[in-house]
All heavy atoms as an XYZ file, in Angstrom:
637
protein
N      -9.632     -8.040     10.462
C     -10.939     -7.466     10.609
C     -10.955     -6.586     11.837
O     -10.092     -6.705     12.691
C     -12.012     -8.552     10.701
C     -11.914     -9.498     11.899
S     -12.553     -8.911     13.479
C     -14.270     -8.899     13.226
N     -11.938     -5.678     11.866
C     -12.119     -4.918     13.090
C     -13.584     -4.587     13.294
O     -14.372     -4.625     12.362
C     -11.218     -3.677     13.147
C     -11.744     -2.416     12.511
C     -12.596     -1.579     13.214
C     -11.336     -2.045     11.243
C     -13.045     -0.404     12.637
C     -11.776     -0.878     10.666
C     -12.647     -0.042     11.364
N     -13.929     -4.302     14.548
C     -15.281     -3.935     14.933
C     -15.199     -2.583     15.622
O     -14.407     -2.412     16.551
C     -15.895     -4.992     15.888
C     -17.296     -4.581     16.303
C     -15.887     -6.363     15.249
N     -16.004     -1.617     15.144
C     -15.953     -0.288     15.758
C     -16.817     -0.221     17.014
O     -17.428     -1.211     17.420
C     -16.311      0.802     14.736
C     -17.787      0.827     14.340
O     -18.624      0.201     15.015
O     -18.095      1.495     13.334
N     -16.877      0.965     17.629
C     -17.583      1.128     18.896
C     -19.091      0.937     18.755
O     -19.777      0.712     19.755
C     -17.272      2.507     19.516
C     -17.985      3.684     18.870
C     -17.314      4.225     17.619
O     -16.237      3.793     17.236
N     -17.944      5.193     16.980
N     -19.612      0.990     17.531
C     -21.046      0.799     17.305
C     -21.382     -0.629     16.875
O     -22.520     -0.922     16.531
C     -21.550      1.780     16.248
C     -21.426      3.225     16.700
O     -21.626      3.501     17.908
O     -21.131      4.090     15.850
N     -20.377     -1.513     16.855
C     -20.608     -2.897     16.474
C     -20.506     -3.173     14.988
O     -20.737     -4.299     14.550
N     -20.155     -2.159     14.183
C     -19.974     -2.362     12.746
C     -18.684     -3.152     12.517
O     -17.651     -2.856     13.109
C     -19.886     -1.025     12.005
C     -21.133     -0.190     12.067
C     -22.266     -0.757     11.229
O     -22.010     -1.457     10.231
O     -23.426     -0.490     11.587
N     -18.754     -4.150     11.638
C     -17.597     -5.005     11.361
C     -17.030     -4.659      9.991
O     -17.780     -4.453      9.032
C     -18.041     -6.468     11.401
O     -16.959     -7.308     11.087
N     -15.713     -4.607      9.885
C     -15.030     -4.275      8.637
C     -13.953     -5.316      8.358
O     -13.250     -5.752      9.263
C     -14.369     -2.891      8.726
C     -15.341     -1.781      9.037
C     -15.595     -1.394     10.348
C     -16.006     -1.129      8.021
C     -16.487     -0.377     10.635
C     -16.903     -0.100      8.291
C     -17.141      0.267      9.603
O     -18.024      1.277      9.877
N     -13.829     -5.698      7.097
C     -12.766     -6.613      6.680
C     -12.073     -6.030      5.468
O     -12.723     -5.415      4.610
C     -13.316     -8.015      6.334
O     -14.319     -7.882      5.330
C     -13.903     -8.697      7.543
N     -10.768     -6.195      5.371
C     -10.070     -5.705      4.178
C     -10.389     -6.606      2.985
O     -10.741     -7.771      3.148
C      -8.592     -5.781      4.556
C      -8.525     -6.799      5.630
C      -9.852     -6.779      6.339
N     -10.270     -6.045      1.790
C     -10.551     -6.797      0.573
C      -9.295     -7.444      0.017
O      -9.230     -7.749     -1.160
C     -11.152     -5.869     -0.490
C     -12.522     -5.357     -0.080
O     -13.231     -6.098      0.629
O     -12.881     -4.235     -0.460
N      -8.304     -7.670      0.850
C      -7.008     -8.105      0.376
C      -6.850     -9.561      0.018
O      -5.829     -9.954     -0.499
N      -7.811    -10.393      0.314
C      -7.646    -11.805      0.006
C      -6.649    -12.461      0.929
O      -6.591    -12.168      2.111
N      -5.809    -13.334      0.390
C      -4.898    -14.100      1.235
C      -3.471    -13.585      1.201
O      -2.597    -14.163      1.811
C      -4.896    -15.581      0.802
O      -4.514    -15.641     -0.576
C      -6.252    -16.203      0.996
N      -3.205    -12.533      0.495
C      -1.862    -11.965      0.458
C      -1.719    -11.002      1.629
O      -2.687    -10.633      2.256
C      -1.634    -11.241     -0.881
O      -2.001    -12.122     -1.933
C      -0.208    -10.842     -1.073
N      -0.500    -10.580      1.912
C      -0.315     -9.748      3.098
C       0.615     -8.578      2.831
O       1.351     -8.556      1.865
C       0.235    -10.593      4.245
O       1.432    -11.210      3.856
N       0.553     -7.618      3.743
C       1.488     -6.497      3.761
C       2.491     -6.759      4.866
O       2.225     -7.515      5.793
C       0.747     -5.190      4.040
C      -0.143     -4.778      2.889
O       0.346     -4.759      1.750
O      -1.323     -4.484      3.130
N       3.646     -6.137      4.769
C       4.716     -6.365      5.741
C       4.960     -5.111      6.551
O       4.985     -4.011      6.031
C       5.999     -6.769      5.013
C       5.836     -8.062      4.272
C       5.450     -8.079      2.951
C       6.040     -9.273      4.915
C       5.274     -9.277      2.271
C       5.869    -10.472      4.250
C       5.485    -10.470      2.926
O       5.302    -11.651      2.271
N       5.121     -5.299      7.861
C       5.416     -4.206      8.776
C       6.577     -4.631      9.665
O       6.594     -5.744     10.182
C       4.199     -3.888      9.661
C       2.996     -3.433      8.876
C       1.986     -4.316      8.535
C       2.880     -2.111      8.475
C       0.877     -3.901      7.812
C       1.776     -1.690      7.751
C       0.783     -2.582      7.422
O      -0.310     -2.170      6.709
N       7.525     -3.748      9.836
C       8.635     -4.017     10.750
C       8.205     -3.636     12.157
O       7.832     -2.487     12.414
C       9.875     -3.201     10.361
C      10.529     -3.717      9.099
O      10.484     -4.942      8.875
O      11.081     -2.907      8.346
N       8.232     -4.599     13.055
C       7.884     -4.362     14.449
C       8.895     -5.068     15.329
O       9.640     -5.927     14.868
C       6.449     -4.856     14.777
C       5.421     -4.098     13.972
C       6.328     -6.343     14.538
N       8.907     -4.697     16.603
C       9.816     -5.321     17.546
C       9.086     -5.546     18.852
O       8.341     -4.671     19.318
C      11.038     -4.426     17.773
O      11.938     -5.043     18.657
N       9.287     -6.702     19.460
C       8.625     -7.031     20.714
C       9.011     -6.041     21.802
O      10.176     -5.666     21.954
C       9.012     -8.445     21.146
C       8.306     -8.899     22.398
C       8.651    -10.329     22.771
O       9.305    -11.029     21.988
O       8.266    -10.732     23.881
N       8.014     -5.578     22.556
C       8.255     -4.690     23.680
C       8.406     -3.224     23.321
O       8.701     -2.413     24.191
N       8.204     -2.875     22.050
C       8.361     -1.489     21.609
C       7.059     -1.035     20.951
O       6.497     -1.744     20.115
C       9.519     -1.368     20.588
C       9.641      0.054     20.076
C      10.825     -1.834     21.206
N       6.542      0.131     21.344
C       5.345      0.680     20.721
C       5.663      1.101     19.296
O       6.712      1.701     19.036
C       4.831      1.901     21.485
C       4.238      1.562     22.823
C       4.929      1.826     23.990
C       2.984      0.970     22.908
C       4.376      1.512     25.230
C       2.433      0.651     24.134
C       3.130      0.924     25.291
O       2.593      0.610     26.501
N       4.777      0.784     18.371
C       4.913      1.227     16.986
C       3.575      1.754     16.503
O       2.520      1.355     16.996
C       5.391      0.094     16.042
C       6.785     -0.356     16.387
C       4.429     -1.068     16.050
N       3.610      2.675     15.557
C       2.393      3.173     14.923
C       2.323      2.537     13.540
O       3.280      2.608     12.776
C       2.435      4.691     14.792
C       2.384      5.408     16.117
C       2.421      6.901     15.924
C       2.411      7.617     17.247
N       2.439      9.077     17.081
N       1.192      1.908     13.255
C       1.009      1.264     11.958
C      -0.067      1.989     11.185
O      -1.163      2.222     11.697
C       0.601     -0.207     12.119
C       1.590     -1.113     12.817
C       1.003     -2.510     12.945
C       2.908     -1.159     12.066
N       0.225      2.326      9.962
C      -0.749      2.928      9.071
C      -1.373      1.787      8.281
O      -0.708      1.176      7.451
C      -0.059      3.941      8.157
C      -1.001      4.761      7.355
C      -0.242      5.838      6.593
C      -1.181      6.688      5.797
N      -0.458      7.735      5.059
N      -2.630      1.458      8.573
C      -3.292      0.316      7.938
C      -3.891      0.737      6.601
O      -5.099      0.785      6.419
C      -4.360     -0.261      8.867
C      -3.849     -0.788     10.198
C      -5.007     -1.291     11.048
C      -2.822     -1.886      9.992
N      -3.015      1.054      5.663
C      -3.485      1.439      4.334
C      -2.719      0.713      3.243
O      -2.658      1.148      2.112
C      -3.378      2.947      4.140
C      -1.933      3.421      4.031
O      -1.024      2.656      4.391
O      -1.716      4.557      3.590
N      -2.134     -0.422      3.587
C      -1.425     -1.216      2.591
C      -2.396     -1.823      1.602
O      -3.614     -1.732      1.736
N      -1.877     -2.471      0.605
C      -2.706     -3.094     -0.414
C      -3.673     -4.101      0.182
O      -4.818     -4.209     -0.242
C      -1.809     -3.791     -1.456
O      -0.909     -2.827     -1.995
C      -2.641     -4.402     -2.571
N      -3.242     -4.827      1.201
C      -4.051     -5.912      1.756
C      -4.543     -5.660      3.172
O      -5.215     -6.488      3.739
C      -3.258     -7.218      1.693
C      -2.784     -7.496      0.301
C      -1.469     -7.281     -0.069
C      -3.675     -7.940     -0.667
C      -1.049     -7.509     -1.364
C      -3.265     -8.167     -1.965
C      -1.954     -7.952     -2.308
O      -1.543     -8.166     -3.587
N      -4.185     -4.531      3.758
C      -4.668     -4.204      5.103
C      -5.480     -2.914      5.103
O      -5.688     -2.309      6.139
C      -3.498     -4.061      6.101
O      -2.556     -3.123      5.584
C      -2.835     -5.394      6.368
N      -5.932     -2.503      3.949
C      -6.719     -1.273      3.832
C      -8.181     -1.596      4.123
O      -8.771     -2.480      3.520
C      -6.606     -0.684      2.432
C      -7.394      0.594      2.255
C      -7.264      1.156      0.855
N      -5.872      1.468      0.597
C      -5.208      1.051     -0.483
N      -5.802      0.313     -1.388
N      -3.950      1.359     -0.642
N      -8.760     -0.853      5.057
C     -10.182     -1.001      5.372
C     -10.928      0.115      4.655
O     -10.691      1.281      4.923
C     -10.416     -0.901      6.884
C      -9.796     -2.040      7.652
C      -8.549     -1.907      8.235
C     -10.464     -3.246      7.785
C      -7.980     -2.949      8.942
C      -9.904     -4.293      8.493
C      -8.656     -4.146      9.069
N     -11.817     -0.259      3.748
C     -12.549      0.730      2.951
C     -13.945      0.943      3.519
O     -14.501      0.077      4.185
C     -12.628      0.255      1.509
C     -11.249     -0.053      0.961
C     -10.989      0.564     -0.373
O     -11.913      1.083     -0.996
O      -9.826      0.518     -0.791
N     -14.505      2.119      3.227
C     -15.875      2.478      3.603
C     -16.105      2.462      5.117
O     -17.198      2.150      5.580
C     -16.895      1.573      2.905
C     -16.769      1.660      1.405
O     -16.638      2.739      0.853
N     -16.787      0.520      0.748
N     -15.079      2.801      5.875
C     -15.235      2.925      7.325
C     -15.930      4.252      7.595
O     -15.544      5.293      7.054
C     -13.867      2.881      8.044
C     -14.029      3.105      9.531
C     -13.162      1.568      7.751
N     -16.950      4.217      8.419
C     -17.688      5.428      8.737
C     -16.796      6.399      9.514
O     -16.061      5.995     10.405
C     -18.924      5.090      9.565
C     -19.926      4.237      8.821
C     -21.083      3.891      9.718
C     -22.042      2.969      8.998
N     -23.146      2.552      9.856
N     -16.875      7.674      9.171
C     -16.080      8.687      9.866
C     -16.478      8.837     11.329
O     -15.774      9.454     12.114
C     -16.192     10.051      9.163
C     -15.424     10.132      7.875
C     -13.943     10.238      8.154
C     -13.198     10.573      6.871
N     -11.799     10.824      7.097
N     -17.603      8.246     11.715
C     -18.013      8.285     13.118
C     -17.254      7.253     13.948
O     -17.337      7.282     15.183
C     -19.530      8.021     13.252
O     -19.837      6.760     12.654
C     -20.337      9.120     12.602
N     -16.528      6.352     13.285
C     -15.744      5.342     14.009
C     -14.587      6.031     14.726
O     -13.767      6.684     14.098
C     -15.239      4.271     13.051
N     -14.546      5.886     16.019
C     -13.502      6.510     16.844
C     -12.618      5.481     17.531
O     -11.502      5.788     17.921
C     -14.126      7.420     17.909
C     -15.010      8.506     17.355
C     -14.223      9.510     16.564
C     -15.140     10.608     16.047
N     -14.615     11.280     14.887
N     -13.134      4.255     17.703
C     -12.408      3.206     18.417
C     -12.649      1.873     17.728
O     -13.754      1.577     17.303
C     -12.893      3.109     19.888
C     -12.249      1.921     20.596
C     -12.605      4.385     20.644
N     -11.589      1.090     17.608
C     -11.733     -0.291     17.169
C     -11.874     -1.117     18.440
O     -10.911     -1.273     19.188
C     -10.502     -0.748     16.385
C     -10.268     -0.016     15.107
S      -8.783     -0.671     14.316
C      -8.332      0.701     13.283
N     -13.093     -1.611     18.702
C     -13.286     -2.440     19.890
C     -12.354     -3.642     19.842
O     -11.759     -4.018     20.838
C     -14.723     -2.966     19.969
C     -15.751     -1.969     20.362
C     -17.062     -2.676     20.603
O     -17.202     -3.346     21.613
N     -18.007     -2.533     19.695
N     -12.278     -4.255     18.651
C     -11.411     -5.406     18.425
C     -10.767     -5.231     17.054
O     -11.440     -4.890     16.084
C     -12.196     -6.734     18.444
C     -11.300     -7.901     18.079
C     -12.817     -6.972     19.804
N      -9.475     -5.444     16.987
C      -8.736     -5.439     15.727
C      -7.934     -6.729     15.677
O      -7.155     -7.007     16.581
C      -7.790     -4.237     15.644
C      -6.796     -4.215     14.485
C      -7.508     -4.153     13.144
C      -5.822     -3.066     14.639
N      -8.165     -7.537     14.633
C      -7.419     -8.784     14.465
C      -6.607     -8.691     13.192
O      -7.138     -8.420     12.118
C      -8.367     -9.987     14.361
C      -8.943    -10.428     15.654
C      -9.682    -11.735     15.475
C     -10.129    -12.275     16.811
N     -10.721    -13.600     16.681
N      -5.310     -8.917     13.339
C      -4.406     -8.930     12.193
C      -3.737    -10.292     12.114
O      -3.279    -10.821     13.121
C      -3.327     -7.846     12.347
C      -3.815     -6.405     12.404
C      -2.648     -5.477     12.710
C      -4.481     -6.010     11.099
N      -3.697    -10.844     10.921
C      -3.026    -12.121     10.727
C      -1.529    -11.968     10.933
O      -0.937    -10.951     10.599
N      -0.927    -12.995     11.504
C       0.513    -13.000     11.761
C       1.111    -14.239     11.122
O       0.610    -15.348     11.317
C       0.773    -13.030     13.271
C       2.225    -13.252     13.702
C       3.056    -12.030     13.358
C       2.300    -13.562     15.174
N       2.164    -14.048     10.337
C       2.852    -15.177      9.720
C       4.352    -14.917      9.808
O       4.860    -13.968      9.228
C       2.441    -15.335      8.257
C       3.120    -16.494      7.579
C       2.564    -17.769      7.644
C       4.321    -16.333      6.895
C       3.181    -18.851      7.036
C       4.947    -17.399      6.289
C       4.376    -18.656      6.356
O       4.993    -19.736      5.761
N       5.034    -15.733     10.578
C       6.489    -15.654     10.667
C       7.089    -16.715      9.760
O       7.939    -16.434      8.931
C       6.976    -15.834     12.126
C       8.494    -15.846     12.186
C       6.405    -14.744     13.017
N       6.639    -17.953      9.944
C       7.004    -19.060      9.065
C       5.923    -20.130      9.214
O       4.931    -19.913      9.903
C       8.408    -19.600      9.356
C       8.586    -20.092     10.778
O       7.609    -20.585     11.380
O       9.708    -19.994     11.298
N       6.102    -21.281      8.582
C       5.065    -22.318      8.604
C       4.714    -22.783     10.018
O       3.586    -23.192     10.282
C       5.494    -23.504      7.757
N       5.650    -22.694     10.950
C       5.400    -23.143     12.318
C       4.850    -22.039     13.221
O       4.267    -22.324     14.257
C       6.682    -23.703     12.926
N       5.046    -20.786     12.839
C       4.631    -19.667     13.691
C       3.686    -18.774     12.905
O       4.109    -17.965     12.083
C       5.847    -18.844     14.173
C       6.831    -19.735     14.913
C       5.386    -17.685     15.060
C       8.136    -19.068     15.254
N       2.396    -18.954     13.161
C       1.382    -18.127     12.519
C       0.133    -18.105     13.378
O      -0.066    -18.970     14.220
C       1.068    -18.618     11.120
C       0.614    -20.040     11.044
C       0.345    -20.425      9.634
N       0.658    -21.827      9.427
C       0.438    -22.459      8.318
N      -0.092    -21.831      7.303
N       0.748    -23.721      8.205
N      -0.669    -17.103     13.178
C      -1.894    -16.968     13.959
C      -2.436    -15.564     13.801
O      -2.361    -14.975     12.729
N      -2.965    -14.995     14.880
C      -3.544    -13.662     14.859
C      -3.027    -12.847     16.028
O      -2.778    -13.366     17.108
C      -5.072    -13.725     14.957
C      -5.714    -14.283     13.723
C      -6.013    -15.632     13.630
C      -6.013    -13.459     12.648
C      -6.595    -16.161     12.491
C      -6.589    -13.973     11.509
C      -6.885    -15.325     11.434
O      -7.451    -15.831     10.300
N      -2.916    -11.557     15.806
C      -2.682    -10.592     16.866
C      -4.025     -9.929     17.104
O      -4.649     -9.429     16.166
C      -1.628     -9.545     16.462
C      -0.283    -10.201     16.233
C      -1.541     -8.449     17.517
C       0.761     -9.268     15.676
N      -4.501     -9.943     18.333
C      -5.776     -9.314     18.667
C      -5.505     -8.127     19.576
O      -4.862     -8.264     20.609
C      -6.712    -10.315     19.383
O      -6.923    -11.439     18.521
C      -8.041     -9.663     19.709
N      -5.999     -6.966     19.154
C      -5.867     -5.743     19.953
C      -7.260     -5.258     20.301
O      -8.194     -5.432     19.517
C      -5.108     -4.678     19.169
C      -3.662     -5.059     18.904
S      -2.799     -3.819     17.944
C      -2.859     -4.596     16.342
N      -7.402     -4.628     21.450
C      -8.701     -4.131     21.889
C      -8.614     -2.650     22.214
O      -7.599     -2.163     22.688
C      -9.189     -4.913     23.106
C      -9.449     -6.376     22.789
C     -10.021     -7.102     23.981
C     -10.306     -8.548     23.584
N     -10.932     -9.282     24.672
N      -9.724     -1.961     21.930
C      -9.872     -0.531     22.220
C      -8.766      0.313     21.595
O      -8.133      1.129     22.264
C      -9.968     -0.304     23.734
C     -11.159     -1.013     24.321
O     -12.245     -0.982     23.753
N     -10.963     -1.690     25.430
N      -8.571      0.119     20.307
C      -7.558      0.863     19.554
C      -8.190      2.152     19.033
O      -9.191      2.102     18.308
C      -7.023      0.023     18.365
C      -6.024      0.816     17.561
C      -6.434     -1.280     18.868
N      -7.646      3.323     19.390
C      -8.230      4.579     18.896
C      -7.992      4.743     17.396
O      -6.975      4.317     16.866
C      -7.495      5.660     19.690
C      -6.235      5.023     20.150
C      -6.504      3.551     20.258
N      -8.962      5.345     16.730
C      -8.843      5.661     15.307
C      -8.551      7.148     15.195
O      -9.277      7.975     15.757
C     -10.133      5.321     14.544
C     -10.416      3.828     14.624
C     -10.032      5.788     13.092
C     -11.747      3.417     14.052
N      -7.506      7.500     14.475
C      -7.171      8.900     14.241
C      -7.315      9.163     12.747
O      -6.617      8.567     11.939
C      -5.747      9.203     14.688
C      -5.546      9.045     16.176
C      -4.128      9.357     16.590
O      -3.187      9.032     15.884
N      -3.984      9.992     17.734
N      -8.227     10.039     12.402
C      -8.465     10.373     11.007
C      -7.522     11.496     10.571
O      -7.247     12.430     11.315
C      -9.922     10.837     10.825
C     -10.901      9.743     11.103
C     -11.621      9.560     12.252
C     -11.256      8.669     10.233
N     -12.407      8.439     12.140
C     -12.209      7.879     10.903
C     -10.878      8.303      8.935
C     -12.774      6.744     10.350
C     -11.448      7.170      8.378
C     -12.372      6.411      9.075
N      -7.026     11.393      9.340
C      -6.199     12.437      8.721
C      -4.947     12.766      9.531
O      -4.561     13.915      9.666
C      -7.015     13.703      8.480
C      -8.234     13.436      7.611
O      -8.097     12.679      6.625
O      -9.313     13.954      7.926
N      -4.298     11.729     10.101
C      -3.071     11.906     10.871
C      -2.014     10.994     10.268
O      -2.280      9.825      9.992
C      -3.293     11.540     12.363
C      -1.989     11.590     13.121
C      -4.318     12.453     12.987
N      -0.833     11.516     10.049
C       0.275     10.707      9.561
C       1.018     10.107     10.745
O       1.354     10.834     11.677
C       1.250     11.555      8.736
C       0.718     11.949      7.379
C       0.598     10.757      6.443
O       1.480      9.880      6.445
O      -0.401     10.689      5.702
N       1.248      8.779     10.742
C       1.997      8.195     11.867
C       3.464      8.591     11.849
O       3.996      8.984     10.850
C       1.847      6.693     11.662
C       1.414      6.494     10.273
C       0.819      7.786      9.799
């Protein structure tokens, strides 16, 4: 889920399934959140910043939780 700078809250319609992204600790990566289960629909074009972005994390049964990011800029019509 994420909350924009105006307090609007958005959740993906993906249910309990997930998309996979290759990331590495300590390295900046650009993620395009348009997968089947991480796509946020009907986001207002006035949204410029995600005050809070929470993404579920699942490594295995013992390692799971959420990644919380704050003040993430939104770039419209840009390919990562």
